[in-house]
DRENDO-1510 file (C-alpha; in Angstrom, 1 decimal, always signed):
<recs>
REC; n; res; u; v; w
REC; 1; MET; +83.9; -6.3; -18.7 .
REC; 2; SER; +87.7; -7.6; -17.4 .
REC; 3; HIS; +89.0; -5.6; -14.8 .
REC; 4; LEU; +92.6; -3.8; -16.1 .
REC; 5; GLU; +95.4; -4.1; -14.0 .
REC; 6; ALA; +97.8; -1.2; -15.7 .
REC; 7; HIS; +101.2; -2.7; -12.7 .
REC; 8; PHE; +100.5; -6.6; -13.9 .
REC; 9; MET; +103.1; -6.0; -16.9 .
REC; 10; HIS; +105.2; -4.7; -14.0 .
REC; 11; ASP; +104.2; -7.8; -11.6 .
REC; 12; VAL; +105.5; -9.9; -13.6 .
REC; 13; ALA; +108.7; -8.8; -15.6 .
REC; 14; ASN; +110.3; -8.0; -11.2 .
REC; 15; THR; +109.2; -12.2; -10.6 .
REC; 16; PRO; +112.2; -14.1; -11.2 .
REC; 17; ARG; +112.4; -15.1; -14.9 .
REC; 18; GLY; +110.2; -12.2; -15.5 .
REC; 19; SER; +112.4; -9.9; -17.7 .
REC; 20; GLY; +111.3; -11.5; -21.0 .
REC; 21; VAL; +107.8; -10.1; -21.6 .
REC; 22; LEU; +109.5; -6.8; -22.0 .
REC; 23; ALA; +110.7; -7.2; -25.0 .
REC; 24; CYS; +107.8; -8.6; -26.5 .
REC; 25; ILE; +106.9; -6.7; -29.6 .
REC; 26; GLN; +104.4; -9.2; -30.3 .
REC; 27; CYS; +104.4; -10.5; -33.8 .
REC; 28; GLY; +103.3; -13.2; -32.9 .
REC; 29; ARG; +107.3; -15.9; -33.6 .
REC; 30; CYS; +106.8; -18.0; -30.9 .
REC; 31; THR; +103.2; -19.3; -31.6 .
REC; 32; ASN; +104.1; -19.8; -34.4 .
REC; 33; SER; +106.8; -22.0; -33.7 .
REC; 34; CYS; +104.7; -23.4; -30.4 .
REC; 35; PRO; +104.6; -26.8; -31.2 .
REC; 36; VAL; +101.8; -27.0; -28.5 .
REC; 37; ALA; +99.4; -24.5; -29.8 .
REC; 38; ARG; +99.4; -25.9; -33.1 .
REC; 39; ILE; +97.3; -28.4; -30.2 .
REC; 40; VAL; +95.4; -27.3; -28.2 .
REC; 41; GLU; +93.2; -23.7; -29.6 .
REC; 42; GLU; +94.1; -22.4; -26.1 .
REC; 43; HIS; +97.3; -21.5; -25.5 .
REC; 44; ASN; +99.4; -18.5; -27.6 .
REC; 45; PRO; +102.2; -16.9; -26.5 .
REC; 46; ARG; +101.6; -13.8; -27.3 .
REC; 47; LYS; +97.9; -13.6; -27.0 .
REC; 48; LEU; +99.3; -14.2; -23.1 .
REC; 49; MET; +102.2; -12.2; -23.0 .
REC; 50; GLU; +99.7; -9.7; -24.9 .
REC; 51; MET; +97.7; -10.7; -21.2 .
REC; 52; ILE; +100.2; -9.2; -19.3 .
REC; 53; ILE; +101.0; -6.7; -21.6 .
REC; 54; LEU; +97.1; -5.5; -21.1 .
REC; 55; GLY; +96.9; -6.2; -17.8 .
REC; 56; LEU; +94.6; -8.5; -17.4 .
REC; 57; ARG; +95.1; -10.9; -14.2 .
REC; 58; SER; +92.4; -12.6; -13.6 .
REC; 59; ASP; +91.3; -14.0; -16.7 .
REC; 60; LEU; +95.3; -14.9; -17.3 .
REC; 61; PHE; +94.8; -16.9; -14.2 .
REC; 62; GLY; +91.4; -17.4; -13.8 .
REC; 63; GLY; +92.2; -20.5; -16.2 .
REC; 64; GLN; +95.2; -23.4; -16.9 .
REC; 65; LEU; +96.4; -21.1; -20.0 .
REC; 66; PRO; +99.8; -20.5; -18.1 .
REC; 67; TRP; +100.7; -23.8; -17.9 .
REC; 68; TYR; +100.4; -25.3; -21.0 .
REC; 69; CYS; +103.9; -24.1; -22.0 .
REC; 70; LEU; +106.6; -27.7; -23.0 .
REC; 71; SER; +109.6; -24.4; -21.9 .
REC; 72; CYS; +110.6; -26.8; -25.0 .
REC; 73; PHE; +111.7; -23.1; -26.0 .
REC; 74; THR; +111.6; -21.8; -28.8 .
REC; 75; CYS; +109.5; -19.0; -28.7 .
REC; 76; LEU; +113.4; -18.4; -27.7 .
REC; 77; ASP; +115.4; -19.3; -30.2 .
REC; 78; ARG; +112.8; -17.9; -32.8 .
REC; 79; CYS; +111.8; -14.2; -31.4 .
REC; 80; PRO; +113.3; -11.0; -33.3 .
REC; 81; GLN; +113.9; -9.4; -29.4 .
REC; 82; GLY; +115.4; -11.6; -27.8 .
REC; 83; GLY; +111.7; -12.5; -25.8 .
REC; 84; ASP; +112.5; -15.6; -23.0 .
REC; 85; VAL; +108.5; -16.6; -23.7 .
REC; 86; GLY; +109.0; -19.5; -21.9 .
REC; 87; GLU; +110.6; -18.0; -18.8 .
REC; 88; THR; +107.3; -15.6; -18.5 .
REC; 89; MET; +106.1; -18.4; -18.3 .
REC; 90; PHE; +108.4; -19.0; -15.3 .
REC; 91; ALA; +107.6; -16.1; -13.8 .
REC; 92; ILE; +103.4; -16.9; -14.7 .
REC; 93; ARG; +103.3; -19.8; -13.2 .
REC; 94; ASN; +105.0; -18.7; -10.4 .
REC; 95; LEU; +102.4; -15.8; -9.2 .
REC; 96; ALA; +100.0; -18.0; -10.4 .
REC; 97; VAL; +100.9; -21.0; -7.2 .
REC; 98; LYS; +100.4; -17.9; -4.5 .
REC; 99; GLU; +97.2; -17.0; -5.5 .
REC; 100; GLY; +96.5; -20.5; -5.3 .
REC; 101; ASN; +96.1; -21.7; -9.2 .
REC; 102; ILE; +98.1; -24.5; -9.4 .
REC; 103; PRO; +96.0; -27.9; -11.2 .
REC; 104; ASP; +94.9; -30.9; -9.8 .
REC; 105; GLY; +97.9; -32.6; -11.5 .
REC; 106; ILE; +100.8; -30.5; -9.9 .
REC; 107; LEU; +99.6; -30.0; -6.6 .
REC; 108; VAL; +99.0; -33.8; -6.8 .
REC; 109; GLN; +102.9; -33.6; -7.4 .
REC; 110; ALA; +104.0; -31.0; -5.3 .
REC; 111; LYS; +102.1; -32.8; -2.6 .
REC; 112; SER; +104.1; -36.2; -2.8 .
REC; 113; LEU; +107.3; -33.7; -3.0 .
REC; 114; PHE; +106.1; -32.9; +0.2 .
REC; 115; GLU; +104.7; -36.6; +1.9 .
REC; 116; ASN; +107.6; -38.9; +0.0 .
REC; 117; GLY; +110.2; -36.5; -1.0 .
REC; 118; ARG; +110.0; -37.7; -4.4 .
REC; 119; VAL; +108.0; -36.0; -7.1 .
REC; 120; VAL; +106.5; -39.0; -8.3 .
REC; 121; VAL; +106.6; -42.8; -5.9 .
REC; 122; ALA; +108.2; -46.0; -7.6 .
REC; 123; SER; +105.4; -48.4; -8.7 .
REC; 124; ARG; +106.2; -52.6; -7.5 .
REC; 125; MET; +107.0; -52.7; -11.8 .
REC; 126; ALA; +109.6; -50.4; -11.9 .
REC; 127; LEU; +110.8; -52.0; -8.8 .
REC; 128; VAL; +111.0; -55.1; -10.1 .
REC; 129; GLN; +112.7; -54.2; -12.8 .
REC; 130; ARG; +115.6; -52.3; -11.0 .
REC; 131; GLU; +116.0; -55.2; -9.7 .
REC; 132; ARG; +116.0; -57.6; -13.0 .
REC; 133; HIS; +118.7; -54.5; -14.1 .
REC; 134; GLY; +120.7; -55.4; -11.1 .
REC; 135; LEU; +120.3; -51.3; -10.3 .
REC; 136; GLY; +120.1; -52.4; -6.4 .
REC; 137; GLU; +116.7; -50.7; -4.3 .
REC; 138; GLU; +115.4; -47.5; -4.8 .
REC; 139; PRO; +117.8; -45.7; -3.2 .
REC; 140; SER; +116.9; -44.0; +0.2 .
REC; 141; VAL; +115.2; -40.3; +0.7 .
REC; 142; ASP; +115.5; -38.3; +4.3 .
REC; 143; VAL; +112.0; -37.1; +3.6 .
REC; 144; GLU; +112.6; -35.2; +6.9 .
REC; 145; ALA; +115.6; -33.1; +5.0 .
REC; 146; VAL; +113.1; -32.6; +2.1 .
REC; 147; GLN; +110.5; -31.5; +3.8 .
REC; 148; LYS; +112.4; -28.4; +6.4 .
REC; 149; ILE; +114.3; -27.7; +2.8 .
REC; 150; LEU; +110.5; -27.3; +1.6 .
REC; 151; LYS; +109.2; -25.4; +4.9 .
REC; 152; LYS; +112.2; -23.2; +4.6 .
REC; 153; THR; +110.9; -21.9; +1.2 .
REC; 154; ARG; +107.2; -21.7; +2.6 .
REC; 155; PHE; +106.6; -24.2; -0.5 .
REC; 156; ASP; +103.9; -25.9; +2.6 .
REC; 157; LYS; +102.2; -22.9; +2.2 .
REC; 158; LEU; +102.0; -22.3; -0.9 .
REC; 159; ILE; +100.8; -26.4; -1.7 .
REC; 160; SER; +98.4; -25.6; +1.0 .
REC; 161; LYS; +96.3; -23.0; -1.1 .
REC; 162; GLY; +95.7; -25.0; -4.9 .
REC; 163; LYS; +92.2; -25.9; -4.9 .
</recs>
């Protein structure tokens, strides 16, 4: 049986971008309009909001559910309450990261950002294409400055918590 945390909804609502959960009336329009929910059976924005409301923190953070959202905000357009499921997803992801729940792909990108100052390092072919189209060399990145910012925001500590 799942452990219920009565304060979880308030934790989410008090996280930056998480207040949309307070407007949810469980009508299901978010799920009916979600392009991901049509393809990924596990992804159900209404159910995700219900899990938050009920305090099912461990169930929510135990898997990949918070990471499926594409942030298309179709849910916001369809919500009769103006509740923002998409924004709530950002809050949930922030809480998930603090608990060390970071998908491998996100973790790889985060570590690349910290190490290279870029999420994706240009491939040799991309550099050839830049030259072919007259774009010049790849713009440089001040990696030390990027790392300084990321350390100041404790980003480096968050990514070290990942799997």
